N, C-alpha and C positions, 0 to 999 in steps of 0.2 A: 656647706649646707645647700648651696644652689646646685652643685654637682650631684649631690645625693637626691635632691628633688627631681632633677632632670632624669636620672637613671630610673627612679621609681615611676615617673610618668611614661618613660619609654616601655617599661614592662607592662603597663596598663593599656597602651594603645597598640593595637595590632598593626602590622605592616599593611600597606595599601593592597587592596585586591585588584583594582583596575589599573593596569600598567600598559605601556605601549608594547605592541608586538609587531614583528615584521618577518614572518616566515619567508616572504618574498622581499628581499632587501631593496629591489628596484621599484617597488610600489610604495605608495604612502602608507605610513603606519596606521594601525587601528588600536583602540583601547580595548583590552580583553580582561575578563575576570580570570586572573592567573591562578587563583586558588582552585578553580574548577578545570581549567583548560589543560593543566599539566599532570593530571592524576594518572598513574598507572605505569606499568613496565613498558608497554608498547610505545607510549609517548616518549619515555626515557630512551629506549633503544633507537627509535627512529631519529630522534634529535642527536643522539651520540654518534650514530653511524652515518648521519647526513643522508637519510633515506626519505623519500616522499613519493607517494603515488600521484601521477599526473595522467589522469585517465580521460580519454576522448571516446564518447559513446556515439555509435552510429545506429540509429533506429532503422529497422529493416524496411518497413513499408514507406515511411516518409522520405527515404533517400533512395528509392528504387532506381531512378534514372541517374543518380549521382554515382552509382556503383554498377553500371551496366556494361562496362567494357574494361579490358586490360589497361588501356591508356588512362581512363579516368581514375581507376583505383591506384595505378602507379603514381599519378600526379598527386592524388589525395594523400597517400601514405608518405610521400616525400615531403609534402607541406606540413603534415602533422608532426613528423619527426623534426623537421627544421624549425618548427615553432617551439619545440622543447617538451612536448608530451613524451611520456615513456611507455604508455600502454594504450591499446585500442580495444574497445569492446564492440563486437559486431553482432547485431541481433539477427539470428538466422532462423528462428522459429517464432514469428509474431503470433498474436492471439488468435488469428484465423486458423492456425494449426498447420498450414502448409509451410514448407521450408524454402529458403532462398537457394539452397544447394540441392542438387539432384539426390533424392532420397528414395529408398525402397519402401518406406513406410507411409509416404503421402505424396501428393502431387507437388510439383514445383510452383512457387508463386511467380507469375509472369506479368501481372497487371494489378495496379492499385491506383485508384483516383486519377486515371488518365496517364499515369506513368507505366512504362513497359520495361520488362526484362527479357532479353532473348532466351528462348527455351534452351538453346544449346550452350549458353554461357554459364559458367560456374563462378559466381563472384567470391565465394568463400575460398576457393583454391587460389584465386588471384590475390585476395586480401592477405592470406597467410604468407604467400610468397613475397609480396611487396612489404608487408610489415617486417618480416625477418630481414629482408634486404636493407631496411632502414633502421635496424636495431630496436624495433618496437616489440614489446610483449603483446601477444595477440590472444584475447579471450573471446569466446563466443557466448551469446546470451540466448536462452530459450525460455518460453513460457510453459510452465509445468502442466497446469490443469485447465488451461484454456484451449479449446478445440473448435472454435467457431467465432464468427463476428456478426453482430446483429445487422450491420449495414449490408453485408453480403447476403444474409438471409432475406432481408427486406427486398433486395433487388434481384433475387435469384431467378425470377420469371421474366426479367427484362433482358431481351437479347443484347442490349447495349450496356449491360452492367459493367461497371469499372472495378469490380471486386472479385470476379470469378466465383468458384464454388464456395458455398457458405462455410464449409468446414466439416471435418470427420465427425464431430460431435453430433451434428444434426442427423447423421445417419444412424446414430446409436442412442435413441432417447432413453433406453433402459440404463445407460451408463451416465447420463447427465445428472447433475445434482438435482435433488428434489427440494423444492422450496416450500416452506411453511407460509401459506398465503392466508392472511386474515382480512376480513371485511367487517365493517360495523353492522350491528343489528340491534333492534329494540325488542322487548319481550312483552306481549299482551298477557292478561291474567290467566289465560288458558295454558300458558307455558310454551306455546309454539313460537318459534323465532320469526320475527318480522324483519326480513333483510332490508337494508337501506342501500340504495345506489348513491354513490357520492358524485355529485355533479360538479364539473369545473366552473370557474367563476363566470365563464361566458359559454354556456351550453348551446350547441347548435341544434341538437335534438334531445328529446326526452321521451322515452317510450311509455311512461306512465307508471312505472314501478314506484313504490315508496322511495323517496329520495331525500337527501339532506344537502342543503346549500349553506355555505358559510359566509355569505356576504349579502347585504341588502341590494348591492349593485346588480342590475340585470336579473333580479329575482324572477324565475320563470312563472308563467301562468299555471295555476293548479285549481283543483276543486276544493281543497282544504289545506289550511296552513296551521302549523304549530310553531310559535316563536319561543326560543329558549334563551335564558341568560347564561352567564359564565358557569354557574353551578348546575345548569340543567333544569332550573325551575321554569315552569311554563309561564310566559308573560302574556300570551294571547293565543286563541285558537278559533278557527272559523273560516268562512269562505272568502274573507277580505284579506288582501295583502297586508302583512304587518308593517309597522313603521319603525320598529326597533327590535333589537335582539342581536345575539352573536352567532346563532345558527337557526336554521328553519327546516322543519320536516314538512315535506310536500306529498300530497296524494291526489290521484285522479280516479274517477269511476269507481269500480268495485273495491278498490283499496281504501277508499275513504272510511268505510265502516270500521275496518280494523284499526285504523289510526284514531278514529273518534273513540272507539272502545278503550283503547289504551290510555289516551289522554284524559278521558272522562273519569277514569279510576285513579289517576295519579296526578300529583301536583309537580312531580319531578320526573324527568326522563333520564335514564342512564343508558349509555351505549356500551354494549358488550360485543364480543366478537364471534363471528362464524368463521370457521377455518377449514381448509383442506390442504392437501399436499400434492404439488404438481411438478412435472418436469420443468426445468428452467426455461426451455424455449417457449412454453405456453404462457409464461409470466416473466419474460426477460426484461429486467429493469436496469441492466447494465450492458455495456457494449460486448465484453467477452462472454462467450458461452462457456460456463464453468462445468466441469465434469465432477463426478463424485470421487474425492481422493481416497475413500475407503475401499473402492472397488479394485480387486486384484487386477482385472484387465486394464484399467486405467493406469495403475501403477506400472504394470509390465510395459505398457506403451512408452511411458516416460523413460524407463531404463533402456529400452531399445534405441531411442533417439540418442541417448548418451553414448551407448556402445558404438553406434554408427558413426557419429561425428569424430570420436577419438580414433576409430579404426581407419578412417579415410583422410584425416587431416592432421598435420603436425601443429596443432594448437597448443598453447601454453596452459590453458585451463578453460573452465566452464562456469558460468553464472546462471542461476535461475532468476528470472525476472519476477515482478511483483505478483504474478498469478500463482505463486507457490502458497496457496491459501484456499480456504473455503470461500464461497460466494458471499457469505455474511453470517450473522448470528442465526438467520433463518434457514441455513443450509448446513448439513444435509439431513432431510427428514424422510428419506426413503425407507421402505420396509426392510431393506437389507441393513441399513444403518441402525434402525430401531432394534433389530435382533442383536447386532453387535453390541449396542449400548446396554441392552439387557444383560448380556453375558458379562460385560465390563463391570456393571454395578451388582451383579449377582441376584437379580430379581426381575419380575415382570415390571414394565414401565407403563405408567398411566400417561399416554402419549397424546398431546404434548404437555399436559398440565404439570407433570413432574419436572419438566425442563423449564418452561415458562408459558404464560399466556400473553397474547398481545392485548393491549388495552387501548381504549379511545376516550378522549375527553370530549367535552361539548363542542369544541372547535375541530374535532377529529384529528387532533394531534395524537400520534401513536406513542405507546410506551410498552413496557413489559412488566409483568408480575412474576418474579422468579419463583420457581417451584423448589421442592426439597432437593432435587438433583441438579440444580442449575450449575453449581461449581463443578460437580462431577462431569457435566456436559462439556464445560470449557476445557477441563483437563483431558477428557477422553479424545476430543478432536485434536488438541495440541499433541497428544501422545501419538496419534496416527501420523501426523505430519513429521514429527521427530523420528519415528521409526522409519518413515519413508526416506528422510534425509540420511539416516544411518545406512540404509540400503544403497542409496545413490553413491555414497562415499566409497562403497566397495566396487563400484563401476568406474571410478576415477583412476586412471593408471598412476602408478608410482611416479612421483616427481612432478605431477601435474597439479594445477591449482583448482580448488573447488570453492565456490562462494555463492552468495545470493545478493540480490538487490531488494530492498524493502523501503517502505515509507519510514521516515525518521521518528514519527511520533509513536513510540512503543506502546503507549497507552491505548492506541486503537486496536492493537493486534490480537487481543484475547478474543474479540468477537469474530476474528477471521481464522483462528486456530493456529497461527504462526507464532511460535515462541522462539524468536531468533536470538534471545539473550542467553547469558550464562545460566547454568543450572545452580549457581551459587549466589545469584543476585539477591541483594537485600534492599528493598525499596518499598515505598508506601502505596503501591498500586493495590486497590482492593481485591483484584482478581488474583494477586500473587500469593496464593495459598501455598502451604508446604508441598502439596501434591502438584500444583501447577508449576511451581518453580523447577521441579525436577525434570520437566519436559524441555527445558532450555537446550538448544542444540548448537550454540556458538562454538563449542569445543569440537564439533564435527567440521567446522569451516576453516578455510585459510583466510578468507576475505569477506567482509561485510561492507557493502556500499549502501548508504541510506540517502534517500531523497530529502535533503535539507532545503526544500524549495520555498524559500521566503525572499522577498525583495529587500528586507531589512537585514543588514549584515551582523550587527553586534547588539549586545544587551544595552550598552551605553547609548547606541543610536535609538533604540526603542524607548529608553528612559527619557531621552531628551524631548520626546513628543508624547509622553505618557502612554506609550503603546505596550502591548503584551510582550514581555521579555522572552517568553517561551517561543514566540513565533519569529525567531531570528535564526540565521545560519549558525551563529555561535552557540546558542542554547541547544539547537538540534544536534550539532556536532558533539557537544559535551555529553548529552544524554546517550547518543549512539555509542560513544567511546566507553561510557560507564556501563551501559547495558552489556556490551561485549566482554567487559571485565578481563581483558588481556588474554582471551581465548582465541582471538583471531585479529587480523589487521582490520582497521576501520577507516574507510574513506568517506568524507562528506560530499554528497552530490549537490551541485547547483544547476539551476535551469536557466538558460540564457534568456528565454522569453520573459523572465521576471525583471530584467533590467532595461528592456525597451531601448537598447542602443546607448544606455548610460554607462560608459566605460569606467568612470570613476567608481560608480556603485558596484560594478562587477569586480573591480580590483579589491574593494573592501570585503566583498563576499568571499573572494578567494583567500584573502588573509585570514578571515574568520574560520573558513573551512580547514585550512592547513594548520592553523594554530590549535585547533581543538581535536583533530584526528591525525592520522598518519598520511593523509593525502586528500586530493580533491578530484572529483569526477565532474566533467562538464557534459551536460545534456543540452543540446544535441546538434549534430551537423546541420540539420534542417532549419535551425532557429537563427536565421540571419547571421551565420557564422562570420561572414566577411567583415562585419562591423567590429569584430573582437579579436582577430588574429594578432593585431599589434599589442594588445594587452597581454596576451599569452606569451608572445615573444619577449616582451619586456620583463615579465615575471620569471619565466623559465630559463631563458638563455643566459642571463647574468649569473645564474646559480644552478647549473645542471645537477640533477640528482637521479639515482636509481630508485625504482619502486621497491618497497620492502617485501612485497610478495614474490619478487624475483630472486630473493636470497634464500637458497635451499636450507630448510630445517631451522631458519631463524625463529619462526613462530613457535616451534617446539621449545626453543631456548627461552623465549619470552614466558611461556607457560611455566617452565621449571623455575625460572627466576622469581616469578610471582609466588610460587609455593615457598621458596626460600625466604623471601621477604616476610611472608606471613608467619613462617616458623620462627623468624627472628623478632617477631612482635609488631611488625608493620600492620597498620589497619587503615584501610581507605577511609576517606572522610565520608560523612553522611551523603546519601544519594540526593542530588539536586532535583527538586521537583519543578521542572520547567515544563508546564503543559503546552504542547504544541497544538496546531490547528487540526481538527479532524480531517482525515484524508490527505494530509500533507505528504507529498511524494508518491501518492497512489498513481 
């Protein structure tokens, strides 16, 4: 009877999820959610064949002087190989758009933040030669749609600039992405828009236009004030400074009458939006100058760089960095894109209302009101990038590797147009409509590296401190592997600056990365690398492994095996919804 009861109990209790894992046997073990970490054929094959990507990333601008001579590169490649890495990624086209190698398409990058690169020296030629001499796989990285840097533009007129020319994109404003720019406005009874200038919390000057201020602290002097509560109800109005409220509309001189007219007629004020569409450089709110990916000339330029680098260097493959995307949900709203989108949906588009309108609450927090074509807009942009990826694939020579780097939080990427997942993925993301799903381009890739850039290594580590489990290297690696769905190899990237010299924490992050994907990418040489060589040596040298992307045709076998499994009734477990941090890995 006791034996029977024990057997029944065993059938009711599932085996433990959280088990010790040690993909690097020389490092301390970590506790991993095994149910999620081992899903898929790629994981099975990498474990079976003892394959593991060990990727060392070398940023182009940050390491300019570390790679400015044959001697330095020879010493670096020897160190990387002796430490146990099997792959190097060298960033040869940073976001400024100039290259580190001599190019016929752009000028060579010779200076950056006080670092210099000799004009006559070709670091890529040296990198390829020394990588191969040391048995390393050598991949190059390029930024697809970034062709300028805001810092270089800012200092362009300074004869002592440390950045050089701002970038090709600034010379071609017609090809820059056009941004949907919205500003708050209020509406008097006559229907005219009354624009509102948003003042910073500590304004140095104010030219007198109607303005809104969102804190009582340092409230500027005005002729008329309107104080609003959270819902926009008017708390007070008049020439005296208010003593309470969450936001305040201010006016001077001739603008006072318009503001009084509005607020005398209403007890509640609502902020709506005024909008226009501007080239990115006129409203550049991010460091890279992003071009319009829909433009044929922009696409042709990216293909030309691919052709050039493969024609002139014996590299093993190419990755596109995180600028393989649109600038944001607000891009691209150019006339050219409007016409393309109209053809895509088969009708004239009410622009931008059919896509979305920007909204403002009383505290001037922005939001969106999606229009009837909102999901079509997401799919349209994703399809453009997927078609571009397919075209790039045709420029990759046979036998060479093609991949991308992207942020690990897949949930971010619908707003950027980059659907790097499988076109068969089944998951609970609201944007993942049947049409959007079909734009997934993982099957066009050999390799997907994601930035799992979190200082917390495992889900268990996060649970111990009641932290968000999705913001861990482990969860990010799991999501990346499941998004790819055995269509390409997946490596989890970790960023050394997350660990601030803590070698134990780095070791745990490496274990989590390698347990949930088929490899680990380390970013970057410039991040106090000397603090960490010993950890890499301990992890890698006791258990040397080849990178799966260096095995010819193996990923094709992974894809075929996946189909066989499914034909025989295998079904992957439900997709784990581990929400990551917005912008993780960007």
